[in-house]
C-alpha positions as a Markdown table, in Angstrom:
| # | Residue | x | y | z |
|---|---|---|---|---|
| 1 | Met | -32.8 | -16.7 | -56.8 |
| 2 | Leu | -33.9 | -18.1 | -53.4 |
| 3 | Arg | -37.3 | -18.0 | -51.9 |
| 4 | Arg | -38.1 | -19.2 | -48.4 |
| 5 | Asp | -40.9 | -18.4 | -46.0 |
| 6 | Gly | -42.1 | -15.8 | -48.5 |
| 7 | Thr | -38.8 | -14.0 | -48.7 |
| 8 | Leu | -37.2 | -13.5 | -52.1 |
| 9 | Val | -33.5 | -13.1 | -52.3 |
| 10 | Val | -31.6 | -12.6 | -55.6 |
| 11 | Ala | -27.9 | -13.0 | -56.3 |
| 12 | Arg | -26.4 | -10.7 | -58.9 |
| 13 | Glu | -23.2 | -9.1 | -59.9 |
| 14 | Tyr | -22.0 | -6.1 | -57.8 |
| 15 | Ser | -22.3 | -2.6 | -59.3 |
| 16 | Tyr | -20.7 | 0.6 | -58.1 |
| 17 | Thr | -24.3 | 1.8 | -57.2 |
| 18 | Asp | -24.4 | -1.0 | -54.6 |
| 19 | Phe | -21.5 | 0.4 | -52.5 |
| 20 | Asp | -23.5 | 2.0 | -49.7 |
| 21 | Gly | -25.5 | -1.1 | -49.0 |
| 22 | Phe | -22.4 | -3.3 | -49.3 |
| 23 | Ala | -20.3 | -1.1 | -47.1 |
| 24 | Ser | -23.0 | -1.0 | -44.4 |
| 25 | Leu | -23.2 | -4.8 | -44.3 |
| 26 | Tyr | -19.4 | -5.3 | -44.5 |
| 27 | Ala | -18.9 | -3.1 | -41.5 |
| 28 | Lys | -21.7 | -4.8 | -39.6 |
| 29 | Val | -20.7 | -8.4 | -40.2 |
| 30 | Phe | -17.0 | -8.0 | -39.5 |
| 31 | Ala | -17.7 | -6.1 | -36.2 |
| 32 | Glu | -19.3 | -9.3 | -35.0 |
| 33 | Pro | -17.5 | -12.2 | -33.3 |
| 34 | Pro | -15.1 | -13.8 | -34.0 |
| 35 | Trp | -13.8 | -10.9 | -36.1 |
| 36 | Phe | -14.4 | -7.8 | -33.9 |
| 37 | Glu | -13.0 | -5.6 | -36.6 |
| 38 | Lys | -13.7 | -1.9 | -37.1 |
| 39 | Trp | -14.0 | -0.8 | -40.7 |
| 40 | Ser | -14.5 | 2.8 | -41.9 |
| 41 | Thr | -16.2 | 3.6 | -45.2 |
| 42 | Glu | -12.9 | 4.8 | -46.6 |
| 43 | Asp | -11.2 | 1.5 | -45.7 |
| 44 | Ile | -14.0 | -0.5 | -47.2 |
| 45 | Met | -13.7 | 1.5 | -50.4 |
| 46 | Lys | -10.0 | 0.7 | -50.6 |
| 47 | Glu | -10.9 | -3.0 | -50.2 |
| 48 | Val | -13.4 | -2.8 | -53.0 |
| 49 | Asn | -11.0 | -1.0 | -55.3 |
| 50 | Gly | -8.4 | -3.7 | -54.5 |
| 51 | Tyr | -10.9 | -6.4 | -55.6 |
| 52 | Phe | -11.0 | -4.9 | -59.1 |
| 53 | Asp | -7.2 | -5.1 | -59.4 |
| 54 | Glu | -7.4 | -8.9 | -59.1 |
| 55 | Ala | -7.6 | -11.4 | -62.0 |
| 56 | Asn | -10.9 | -12.9 | -63.1 |
| 57 | Leu | -12.9 | -11.3 | -60.3 |
| 58 | Ser | -16.3 | -12.7 | -59.2 |
| 59 | Phe | -18.1 | -10.2 | -57.0 |
| 60 | Thr | -21.6 | -11.2 | -56.2 |
| 61 | Ile | -24.2 | -9.7 | -53.8 |
| 62 | Ala | -27.4 | -11.1 | -52.5 |
| 63 | Val | -30.2 | -8.6 | -52.4 |
| 64 | Leu | -33.7 | -8.4 | -50.9 |
| 65 | Pro | -36.1 | -6.3 | -53.0 |
| 66 | Thr | -37.9 | -3.7 | -50.9 |
| 67 | Thr | -40.0 | -0.6 | -51.2 |
| 68 | Tyr | -38.1 | 1.3 | -48.5 |
| 69 | Pro | -34.8 | 2.3 | -50.1 |
| 70 | Glu | -34.3 | 5.2 | -47.6 |
| 71 | Lys | -33.5 | 2.9 | -44.7 |
| 72 | Glu | -30.0 | 1.9 | -43.6 |
| 73 | Gly | -28.5 | -0.9 | -45.6 |
| 74 | Phe | -30.5 | -0.3 | -48.8 |
| 75 | Asp | -29.1 | 0.8 | -52.1 |
| 76 | Pro | -30.6 | 3.5 | -54.3 |
| 77 | Tyr | -32.5 | 1.0 | -56.4 |
| 78 | Gly | -34.6 | -0.2 | -53.4 |
| 79 | Glu | -32.7 | -3.4 | -52.7 |
| 80 | Arg | -31.3 | -4.4 | -49.4 |
| 81 | Val | -27.8 | -6.0 | -49.5 |
| 82 | Val | -28.0 | -9.1 | -47.3 |
| 83 | Gly | -24.9 | -11.0 | -48.4 |
| 84 | Phe | -21.9 | -10.9 | -50.6 |
| 85 | Ser | -19.2 | -13.1 | -52.1 |
| 86 | Val | -15.8 | -12.0 | -53.5 |
| 87 | Ala | -13.4 | -14.5 | -55.2 |
| 88 | Tyr | -10.7 | -14.2 | -57.8 |
| 89 | Gln | -7.8 | -16.0 | -59.4 |
| 90 | Val | -4.4 | -15.9 | -57.7 |
| 91 | Gly | -1.0 | -17.5 | -57.9 |
| 92 | Pro | 0.6 | -19.9 | -55.3 |
| 93 | Gly | 2.7 | -17.1 | -53.9 |
| 94 | Arg | -0.3 | -15.5 | -52.1 |
| 95 | Phe | -0.3 | -18.2 | -49.5 |
| 96 | Pro | 1.9 | -19.4 | -46.6 |
| 97 | Pro | 5.0 | -21.4 | -47.8 |
| 98 | Glu | 3.8 | -24.9 | -46.8 |
| 99 | Leu | 0.6 | -24.4 | -48.8 |
| 100 | Ala | 2.2 | -22.5 | -51.6 |
| 101 | Glu | 4.6 | -25.4 | -52.3 |
| 102 | Ala | 1.8 | -27.9 | -52.9 |
| 103 | Leu | -0.2 | -25.3 | -55.0 |
| 104 | Leu | 2.9 | -24.5 | -57.1 |
| 105 | Ala | 3.1 | -28.1 | -58.2 |
| 106 | Gln | -0.6 | -28.3 | -59.0 |
| 107 | Ser | -0.7 | -25.0 | -60.9 |
| 108 | Trp | 2.5 | -25.5 | -62.8 |
| 109 | Leu | 2.5 | -29.2 | -63.4 |
| 110 | Tyr | -1.2 | -29.7 | -64.0 |
| 111 | Lys | -2.0 | -26.1 | -65.2 |
| 112 | Arg | -4.8 | -25.8 | -62.6 |
| 113 | Pro | -6.1 | -22.3 | -61.8 |
| 114 | Ile | -6.3 | -21.3 | -58.1 |
| 115 | Ile | -9.4 | -19.4 | -57.0 |
| 116 | Tyr | -9.2 | -17.6 | -53.7 |
| 117 | Gly | -12.5 | -16.8 | -51.9 |
| 118 | Asp | -11.6 | -13.6 | -50.2 |
| 119 | Glu | -15.0 | -12.8 | -48.7 |
| 120 | Leu | -18.3 | -14.4 | -48.0 |
| 121 | Ala | -20.8 | -13.0 | -45.5 |
| 122 | Val | -24.5 | -12.9 | -44.8 |
| 123 | Asp | -26.5 | -10.5 | -42.7 |
| 124 | Ala | -27.2 | -12.0 | -39.3 |
| 125 | Gly | -31.0 | -11.5 | -39.7 |
| 126 | Phe | -31.0 | -13.6 | -42.9 |
| 127 | Arg | -28.7 | -16.5 | -41.9 |
| 128 | Gly | -30.1 | -20.1 | -42.1 |
| 129 | Met | -32.0 | -19.4 | -45.3 |
| 130 | Gly | -29.3 | -20.9 | -47.6 |
| 131 | Ile | -28.0 | -17.5 | -48.8 |
| 132 | Gly | -24.4 | -18.4 | -48.1 |
| 133 | Thr | -24.7 | -21.6 | -50.0 |
| 134 | Met | -26.4 | -19.8 | -52.9 |
| 135 | Leu | -23.5 | -17.4 | -53.1 |
| 136 | Met | -21.0 | -20.2 | -53.0 |
| 137 | Glu | -22.8 | -22.0 | -55.8 |
| 138 | Gln | -22.7 | -18.8 | -57.8 |
| 139 | Arg | -19.0 | -18.6 | -57.2 |
| 140 | Phe | -18.4 | -22.2 | -58.5 |
| 141 | Glu | -20.5 | -21.4 | -61.5 |
| 142 | Ala | -18.6 | -18.2 | -62.2 |
| 143 | Phe | -15.4 | -20.2 | -62.6 |
| 144 | Asn | -17.0 | -23.2 | -64.2 |
| 145 | Met | -15.1 | -22.6 | -67.5 |
| 146 | Met | -11.8 | -23.0 | -65.7 |
| 147 | Gln | -11.2 | -26.7 | -65.8 |
| 148 | Asp | -10.1 | -28.4 | -62.5 |
| 149 | Ala | -9.9 | -25.2 | -60.5 |
| 150 | Ile | -8.7 | -25.3 | -57.0 |
| 151 | Phe | -10.8 | -23.3 | -54.6 |
| 152 | Ile | -9.3 | -21.9 | -51.4 |
| 153 | Gly | -10.9 | -20.0 | -48.5 |
| 154 | Arg | -9.7 | -18.8 | -45.2 |
| 155 | Thr | -11.7 | -18.4 | -42.0 |
| 156 | Asp | -11.5 | -18.2 | -38.2 |
| 157 | Glu | -11.6 | -21.6 | -36.4 |
| 158 | Asn | -14.7 | -20.3 | -34.5 |
| 159 | Ser | -16.5 | -19.0 | -37.6 |
| 160 | Lys | -19.8 | -20.4 | -38.9 |
| 161 | Met | -18.0 | -20.7 | -42.3 |
| 162 | Val | -16.2 | -23.8 | -41.0 |
| 163 | Ser | -19.4 | -25.9 | -41.2 |
| 164 | Met | -20.3 | -24.4 | -44.6 |
| 165 | Tyr | -16.9 | -25.3 | -46.0 |
| 166 | Lys | -17.2 | -28.8 | -44.8 |
| 167 | Ser | -20.7 | -29.2 | -46.3 |
| 168 | Leu | -19.4 | -28.0 | -49.7 |
| 169 | Gly | -16.5 | -30.4 | -49.8 |
| 170 | Tyr | -13.7 | -28.2 | -48.5 |
| 171 | Glu | -11.1 | -29.6 | -46.1 |
| 172 | Asn | -9.0 | -27.9 | -43.5 |
| 173 | Thr | -5.4 | -27.7 | -44.7 |
| 174 | Arg | -4.3 | -27.1 | -41.1 |
| 175 | Val | -2.2 | -24.2 | -42.5 |
| 176 | Gln | -2.6 | -21.1 | -40.4 |
| 177 | Asp | -2.6 | -17.5 | -41.6 |
| 178 | Leu | 0.8 | -15.9 | -41.0 |
| 179 | Ile | -0.7 | -13.0 | -39.1 |
| 180 | Tyr | -4.0 | -14.2 | -37.7 |
| 181 | Arg | -3.0 | -17.5 | -36.2 |
| 182 | Asn | -6.6 | -18.6 | -35.4 |
| 183 | Arg | -7.5 | -18.5 | -39.1 |
| 184 | Tyr | -7.0 | -21.5 | -41.3 |
| 185 | Tyr | -7.0 | -22.2 | -45.0 |
| 186 | Tyr | -9.6 | -24.5 | -46.4 |
| 187 | Met | -9.3 | -26.1 | -49.8 |
| 188 | Lys | -11.5 | -27.9 | -52.4 |
| 189 | Gly | -10.2 | -29.8 | -55.4 |
| 190 | Leu | -6.5 | -30.5 | -54.6 |
| 191 | Tyr | -5.3 | -33.8 | -56.0 |
| 192 | Arg | -4.2 | -35.9 | -52.9 |
| 193 | Ser | -3.1 | -39.2 | -54.3 |
| 194 | Asp | 0.6 | -40.3 | -54.3 |
| 195 | Glu | 1.5 | -37.7 | -56.9 |
| 196 | Val | 5.1 | -36.7 | -57.6 |
| 197 | Asp | 6.2 | -33.6 | -59.4 |
| 198 | Arg | 8.9 | -33.5 | -62.0 |
| 199 | Cys | 11.5 | -32.9 | -59.3 |
| 200 | Gly | 10.5 | -36.1 | -57.7 |
| 201 | Arg | 9.1 | -34.5 | -54.6 |
| 202 | Tyr | 6.0 | -35.8 | -52.8 |
| 203 | Ile | 3.2 | -33.4 | -52.8 |
| 204 | Glu | 1.8 | -33.1 | -49.3 |
| 205 | Trp | -0.3 | -30.2 | -48.2 |
| 206 | Arg | -1.7 | -31.4 | -44.8 |
| 207 | Arg | 0.2 | -31.1 | -41.6 |
| 208 | Thr | 0.5 | -34.1 | -39.4 |
| 209 | Lys | -2.1 | -33.9 | -36.6 |
């Protein structure tokens, strides 16, 4: 729960009844720069269904209680969806080769789970209140039982997420998305000392500047 300037925002688990409010916000935020994406309700539904196919899903929304549920962006229970976070456990093979190699050694040799933060967004009218940070903290808490988890996110180099990642201890791996070349992977929790795997190979995940 977050309260600032008299505004109460609550983070809770997503429910199927939240879809309309979630879909409205999803389409809105990803139509903004630097994304400029167009999402239909049907495509967003496919995304949501895909989330539930993932392992150990953490799907959290931030809601603003209101007495005007009939307005756009409000779910049937009178709560406006103002942010969301989607994360789940994945294997190293979900990432570009240069990142996957380092992650393979970490997950296999040290048995460390890999958590991919697929989505994090906040309504433009509610940014600067700490909602994004609250959702990230909820994400960390959701996977608190997984010892030594590695957290990975991906964002555009011009996104406001870059500063948030840095404030939360993430580092830019300098590894680009294979399709969207202006999007980079950020990581929190990878061992970076002079570690050597059982094959005697040095584990290095950062590109030379």
